[in-house]
C-alpha positions as CSV (number, residue, x, y, z in Angstrom):
1,M,-30.4,-21.7,-27.6
2,R,-26.7,-21.5,-26.8
3,C,-27.3,-18.2,-24.9
4,L,-30.2,-19.9,-23.0
5,A,-28.0,-22.8,-22.0
6,L,-25.2,-20.5,-20.8
7,W,-27.8,-18.5,-18.8
8,A,-29.2,-21.7,-17.2
9,T,-25.6,-22.9,-16.3
10,A,-24.7,-19.5,-14.8
11,L,-28.0,-19.6,-12.7
12,A,-27.3,-23.1,-11.5
13,L,-23.8,-22.1,-10.4
14,S,-25.0,-19.0,-8.6
15,V,-27.7,-21.0,-6.8
16,G,-25.1,-23.6,-5.8
17,M,-22.7,-21.0,-4.6
18,A,-25.4,-19.2,-2.6
19,S,-26.4,-22.4,-1.0
20,A,-22.8,-23.3,-0.1
21,Q,-22.3,-19.8,1.4
22,S,-25.5,-20.1,3.4
23,Q,-24.3,-23.3,5.1
24,S,-22.3,-23.1,8.3
25,P,-18.8,-24.6,8.4
26,V,-20.2,-27.4,10.6
27,A,-23.0,-28.1,8.2
28,E,-20.5,-28.4,5.4
29,L,-18.4,-30.8,7.4
30,L,-21.5,-32.9,8.0
31,V,-22.1,-33.0,4.3
32,Q,-18.6,-34.2,3.7
33,G,-18.9,-36.8,6.4
34,H,-22.1,-38.2,4.9
35,N,-20.5,-38.2,1.5
36,A,-17.6,-40.2,2.9
37,L,-20.1,-42.6,4.5
38,N,-21.9,-43.1,1.2
39,D,-18.5,-43.8,-0.4
40,L,-17.8,-46.4,2.3
41,D,-14.9,-44.3,3.5
42,Y,-15.6,-45.0,7.1
43,E,-12.3,-43.7,8.4
44,R,-12.9,-40.4,6.8
45,A,-16.5,-40.2,8.1
46,E,-15.3,-41.0,11.6
47,S,-12.6,-38.3,11.4
48,V,-15.1,-35.7,10.3
49,G,-17.5,-36.6,13.1
50,R,-14.7,-36.4,15.7
51,S,-13.6,-33.0,14.4
52,I,-17.2,-31.6,14.9
53,L,-17.3,-32.9,18.5
54,G,-13.9,-31.5,19.1
55,I,-15.0,-27.9,18.6
56,G,-17.4,-28.2,21.6
57,D,-20.1,-25.6,22.1
58,R,-19.2,-23.9,18.7
59,A,-21.3,-26.7,17.3
60,T,-25.0,-26.7,18.2
61,R,-26.5,-29.5,20.1
62,S,-28.2,-30.7,17.0
63,E,-25.0,-30.7,15.1
64,Q,-23.2,-32.6,17.9
65,A,-26.0,-35.2,17.8
66,D,-25.6,-35.6,14.0
67,A,-21.8,-36.0,14.5
68,C,-22.5,-38.8,17.0
69,R,-24.8,-40.5,14.5
70,L,-22.2,-40.2,11.8
71,I,-19.4,-41.7,14.0
72,A,-21.7,-44.6,15.2
73,A,-22.7,-45.4,11.6
74,A,-19.0,-45.4,10.6
75,F,-18.1,-47.7,13.5
76,F,-21.0,-50.1,12.8
77,P,-21.5,-50.5,9.1
78,E,-23.3,-53.5,7.5
79,E,-19.9,-55.1,6.7
80,L,-19.4,-57.4,9.6
81,A,-15.6,-57.4,9.4
82,L,-15.5,-53.6,9.8
83,Q,-17.8,-53.3,12.8
84,N,-16.6,-51.9,16.1
85,R,-19.5,-52.5,18.4
86,D,-18.1,-51.0,21.6
87,S,-17.1,-47.8,19.9
88,A,-20.5,-47.5,18.2
89,L,-22.2,-48.1,21.6
90,H,-20.1,-45.3,23.2
91,Y,-21.2,-42.7,20.6
92,L,-24.8,-43.9,20.5
93,A,-24.9,-43.3,24.3
94,E,-23.5,-39.8,23.7
95,L,-26.3,-39.3,21.2
96,I,-29.0,-40.3,23.7
97,R,-27.4,-38.0,26.3
98,L,-27.7,-35.2,23.8
99,T,-31.2,-36.1,22.6
100,P,-32.9,-38.8,24.7
101,N,-35.6,-39.4,22.0
102,A,-33.0,-39.5,19.1
103,D,-33.3,-41.9,16.2
104,I,-31.2,-42.9,13.2
105,P,-32.2,-41.1,9.9
106,T,-33.3,-43.2,7.1
107,E,-30.3,-42.4,4.8
108,I,-27.8,-44.0,7.2
109,S,-30.0,-46.5,9.1
110,W,-30.0,-50.3,8.8
111,P,-31.6,-52.9,11.0
112,G,-28.3,-53.7,12.9
113,L,-27.7,-50.0,13.7
114,D,-31.3,-49.4,14.7
115,S,-31.1,-52.5,17.0
116,L,-27.9,-51.3,18.6
117,L,-29.5,-47.9,19.3
118,G,-32.4,-49.7,21.0
119,V,-29.9,-51.6,23.2
120,T,-28.1,-48.4,24.1
121,R,-31.3,-46.6,25.0
122,K,-32.3,-49.5,27.3
123,H,-29.1,-49.1,29.3
124,T,-28.7,-45.3,29.1
125,F,-30.9,-43.2,31.3
126,A,-30.6,-39.6,30.0
127,L,-32.4,-36.3,30.6
128,W,-32.4,-33.3,28.3
129,A,-34.0,-30.0,29.1
130,S,-34.2,-26.6,27.4
131,S,-35.6,-23.2,28.5
132,V,-38.3,-22.1,26.1
133,N,-38.6,-18.4,27.1
134,D,-35.8,-17.2,29.3
135,S,-36.6,-13.5,29.0
136,I,-39.4,-11.1,29.9
137,V,-42.5,-12.9,31.0
138,P,-45.6,-10.7,30.5
139,G,-48.8,-10.7,32.6
140,V,-49.7,-12.3,35.9
141,D,-50.7,-15.6,34.3
142,A,-47.5,-16.0,32.3
143,E,-45.1,-18.9,32.8
144,A,-41.5,-19.7,32.2
145,L,-41.4,-23.0,30.2
146,F,-38.9,-25.8,30.0
147,D,-39.1,-28.5,27.4
148,V,-37.9,-31.9,28.8
149,A,-37.2,-35.3,27.2
150,V,-36.0,-38.5,28.9
151,S,-34.9,-41.8,27.5
152,H,-37.1,-43.9,29.8
153,P,-40.7,-43.2,31.1
154,S,-40.1,-41.1,34.2
155,H,-41.7,-38.8,36.8
156,L,-40.4,-35.2,36.3
157,V,-40.1,-32.6,39.0
158,L,-39.1,-28.9,38.6
159,S,-38.0,-27.1,41.8
160,A,-36.2,-23.9,42.6
161,T,-33.8,-23.2,45.4
162,P,-33.1,-19.5,46.2
163,E,-29.4,-18.4,46.5
164,N,-28.2,-18.8,50.1
165,S,-31.1,-21.2,51.0
166,D,-31.3,-25.0,51.3
167,S,-35.1,-25.1,51.0
168,P,-36.3,-26.0,47.5
169,I,-39.6,-24.7,46.3
170,L,-41.7,-27.2,44.2
171,L,-42.8,-25.6,41.0
172,D,-44.2,-28.3,38.8
173,S,-44.4,-32.1,38.4
174,V,-45.7,-34.6,35.8
175,G,-45.4,-38.2,34.8
176,P,-44.8,-40.8,33.9
177,V,-43.8,-39.3,30.5
178,M,-40.9,-39.4,28.1
179,Q,-41.3,-35.7,27.1
180,A,-43.1,-32.8,28.6
181,T,-43.2,-29.1,29.2
182,L,-42.6,-28.1,32.8
183,R,-43.9,-24.7,34.0
184,L,-42.6,-22.1,36.4
185,Q,-45.7,-20.1,37.4
186,I,-44.6,-16.5,38.2
187,L,-47.5,-15.7,40.5
188,D,-49.8,-17.8,42.6
189,G,-52.9,-15.5,42.4
190,D,-51.3,-12.1,43.1
191,T,-48.5,-13.5,45.3
192,P,-45.0,-14.2,43.8
193,V,-44.0,-17.9,43.7
194,L,-40.3,-16.9,43.7
195,E,-38.8,-13.7,45.1
196,S,-36.4,-11.6,43.0
197,G,-32.8,-12.9,43.0
198,R,-30.7,-15.8,41.8
199,H,-32.2,-19.3,41.9
200,E,-31.1,-22.8,41.1
201,L,-33.8,-24.4,38.9
202,V,-33.5,-28.2,39.1
203,I,-35.3,-30.8,37.0
204,V,-35.2,-34.3,38.4
205,A,-36.2,-37.4,36.4
206,S,-37.1,-40.6,38.3
207,A,-37.4,-43.7,36.1
208,V,-40.7,-45.6,36.5
209,N,-39.2,-49.1,36.0
210,S,-36.1,-48.7,38.1
211,S,-34.6,-46.8,40.9
212,R,-32.5,-44.6,38.6
213,T,-32.6,-40.9,38.8
214,T,-30.9,-38.1,36.9
215,S,-31.1,-34.4,36.9
216,T,-30.2,-31.2,35.1
217,S,-30.1,-27.6,36.5
218,F,-30.3,-24.0,35.4
219,T,-29.0,-21.0,37.2
220,A,-31.5,-18.2,36.7
221,D,-31.8,-14.6,37.6
222,V,-35.4,-13.9,38.5
223,S,-36.9,-10.4,38.8
224,V,-40.5,-10.2,40.1
225,P,-41.7,-6.6,40.7
226,R,-44.2,-6.0,43.4
227,L,-47.7,-6.1,42.2
228,E,-49.6,-3.2,43.9
229,L,-53.3,-3.5,43.5
230,A,-56.0,-0.9,44.2
231,E,-58.3,-1.7,47.1
232,V,-61.7,-2.9,46.0
233,P,-64.4,-1.7,48.4
234,S,-66.6,-4.4,49.8
235,T,-69.5,-2.3,51.0
236,P,-70.4,1.4,51.2
237,D,-70.1,3.4,54.4
238,Q,-73.1,2.2,56.4
239,T,-73.1,5.4,58.4
240,L,-74.0,7.4,55.3
241,L,-77.2,5.4,54.6
242,L,-80.5,7.0,55.6
243,P,-83.6,5.2,56.8
244,E,-86.0,4.6,53.9
245,Q,-89.1,4.1,56.1
246,T,-90.7,5.8,59.0
247,K,-90.5,3.8,62.3
248,P,-93.9,3.1,63.8
249,K,-94.4,4.7,67.3
250,R,-96.9,2.1,68.5
251,A,-96.2,2.4,72.3
252,R,-96.4,6.2,72.2
253,N,-99.7,6.3,70.2
254,A,-101.2,3.6,72.4
255,L,-100.4,5.5,75.5
256,M,-101.8,8.7,73.9
257,G,-105.0,6.8,73.0
258,V,-105.4,5.5,76.6
259,G,-104.8,9.0,77.9
260,L,-107.4,10.4,75.5
261,G,-110.0,7.9,76.6
262,T,-109.3,8.4,80.2
263,T,-109.5,12.2,79.8
264,T,-112.8,11.8,77.9
265,A,-114.4,9.9,80.7
266,L,-113.1,12.2,83.4
267,L,-114.2,15.3,81.6
268,A,-117.7,13.9,81.0
269,N,-118.2,13.4,84.7
270,T,-116.3,16.4,86.0
271,F,-118.0,19.1,84.0
272,R,-121.7,18.2,84.5
273,G,-122.8,21.6,85.6
274,S,-124.0,22.9,89.1
275,G,-127.1,22.8,91.2
276,P,-129.4,19.8,91.1
277,V,-127.5,18.2,88.1
278,A,-124.4,17.9,90.0
279,D,-126.2,15.7,92.5
280,L,-127.2,13.1,89.9
281,P,-125.3,9.8,89.9
282,T,-122.2,9.4,87.7
283,D,-123.0,8.5,84.1
284,G,-121.4,5.1,83.2
285,R,-121.7,5.9,79.5
286,A,-118.8,8.4,79.8
287,Y,-116.6,5.6,81.0
288,A,-117.8,3.4,78.2
289,I,-116.9,6.1,75.6
290,G,-113.5,6.6,77.2
291,A,-112.8,2.9,77.2
292,T,-113.9,2.7,73.5
293,V,-111.5,5.6,72.6
294,S,-108.6,3.9,74.5
295,V,-109.2,0.5,72.8
296,T,-109.5,2.0,69.4
297,A,-106.3,3.9,69.9
298,I,-104.5,0.8,71.0
299,V,-105.7,-1.2,68.0
300,M,-104.8,1.6,65.6
301,A,-101.3,1.8,67.2
302,L,-100.8,-1.9,66.8
303,L,-101.9,-1.8,63.2
304,E,-99.6,1.1,62.3
305,R,-97.2,0.2,59.4
306,P,-94.0,1.9,58.3
307,S,-94.3,4.4,55.4
308,P,-91.6,5.1,52.8
309,I,-89.4,8.2,52.8
310,P,-88.9,9.0,49.1
311,E,-86.1,11.5,49.5
312,N,-84.1,9.1,51.6
313,I,-84.7,6.3,49.1
314,T,-83.4,8.5,46.3
315,Y,-80.3,9.5,48.3
316,N,-79.5,5.8,49.2
317,E,-79.9,4.7,45.5
318,Q,-77.4,7.3,44.5
319,L,-75.0,6.2,47.3
320,W,-75.2,2.6,46.0
321,A,-74.7,3.7,42.4
322,D,-71.5,5.6,43.4
323,F,-70.3,2.5,45.3
324,Y,-70.8,0.1,42.4
325,Q,-69.0,2.6,40.1
326,S,-66.0,2.7,42.5
327,V,-65.9,-1.1,42.6
328,R,-65.9,-1.3,38.8
329,H,-63.2,1.4,38.6
330,A,-61.0,-0.4,41.1
331,Q,-61.4,-3.7,39.3
332,A,-60.6,-2.2,35.9
333,E,-57.5,-0.5,37.4
334,N,-56.4,-3.8,38.9
335,E,-56.8,-5.6,35.5
336,R,-54.7,-2.9,33.9
337,R,-52.0,-3.4,36.5
338,R,-52.1,-7.2,36.1
339,D,-51.8,-6.9,32.3
340,A,-48.9,-4.4,32.7
341,F,-47.1,-6.8,35.1
342,R,-43.7,-8.0,33.8
343,A,-41.4,-10.5,35.4
344,T,-38.0,-11.6,34.0
345,V,-36.5,-15.1,34.1
346,R,-33.0,-15.1,32.6
347,I,-31.0,-18.3,32.3
348,V,-27.3,-17.6,33.0
349,E,-26.0,-21.1,33.1
350,I,-27.1,-24.6,32.1
351,R,-25.7,-27.8,33.5
352,Q,-26.9,-30.8,31.6
């Protein structure tokens, strides 16, 4: 049992040391500050919070927000005689500027501090934005995203101004909201929304219930390669298509019929023989027969219909099949090129 107890103690110590080693120096300071707050050592808690804010960007935004909460709680405890309302309001305003939708965690909250945060939020109009994917953006439908939060319901607008230009380009808008994701669409169809180069991305928040506005901006290097697409044919070469039916020759056949009828009548009366027969009157039946032949030929010509040409039909079917195959091939190639498209949006500076 003694060995088991020693082993358990050693394990607990090793876990505690590993946990302490895994914490960042700022996280350790925050633990010390909260311990001081729990011990009602408000001066010590305030000092720890100030030291965290004093190191600037070496503390994360979340750690800076926790430090502001710690200082505000130290300046505005439940003990009325120890409250410094103005100082607490100052650090609560800093908290809202860091995180517009911030709250007070349960372990340090009390109704008076929560109420003071509400008062501060009412009088502080703050905007916070963060780039979600400031790197390679794949595909033609990909977007660069920006998470945004504001302290009051607002209309949000994202725009971009190219370097050496005074003409902003509207990218996205939404509202009224208190938080949203704004989108920078890389392409509009197959056309770049932004050209390659440096751009100033600006997010503007306009409060719904007042005339107040605030903004934040990002300097971004944008690289958008040219999207070269294969030409998709719209129709096969019409000059290559062959006629698939014979063309009726109605006029020619009608004329030939009339000529045949006329010839029949003339021949019947011309070659009647010699001698007494030649002196007989002209036989009207020959003209009747000739007229019948002519009328019949005209009717047959008018009733003539086109007839299919099988070899031409086969040739045209193959031509259309080849055309559709070329369309499918071009479309597949364009889809491959769109999938392989890569743009880059790299944030180089943030001004909150």
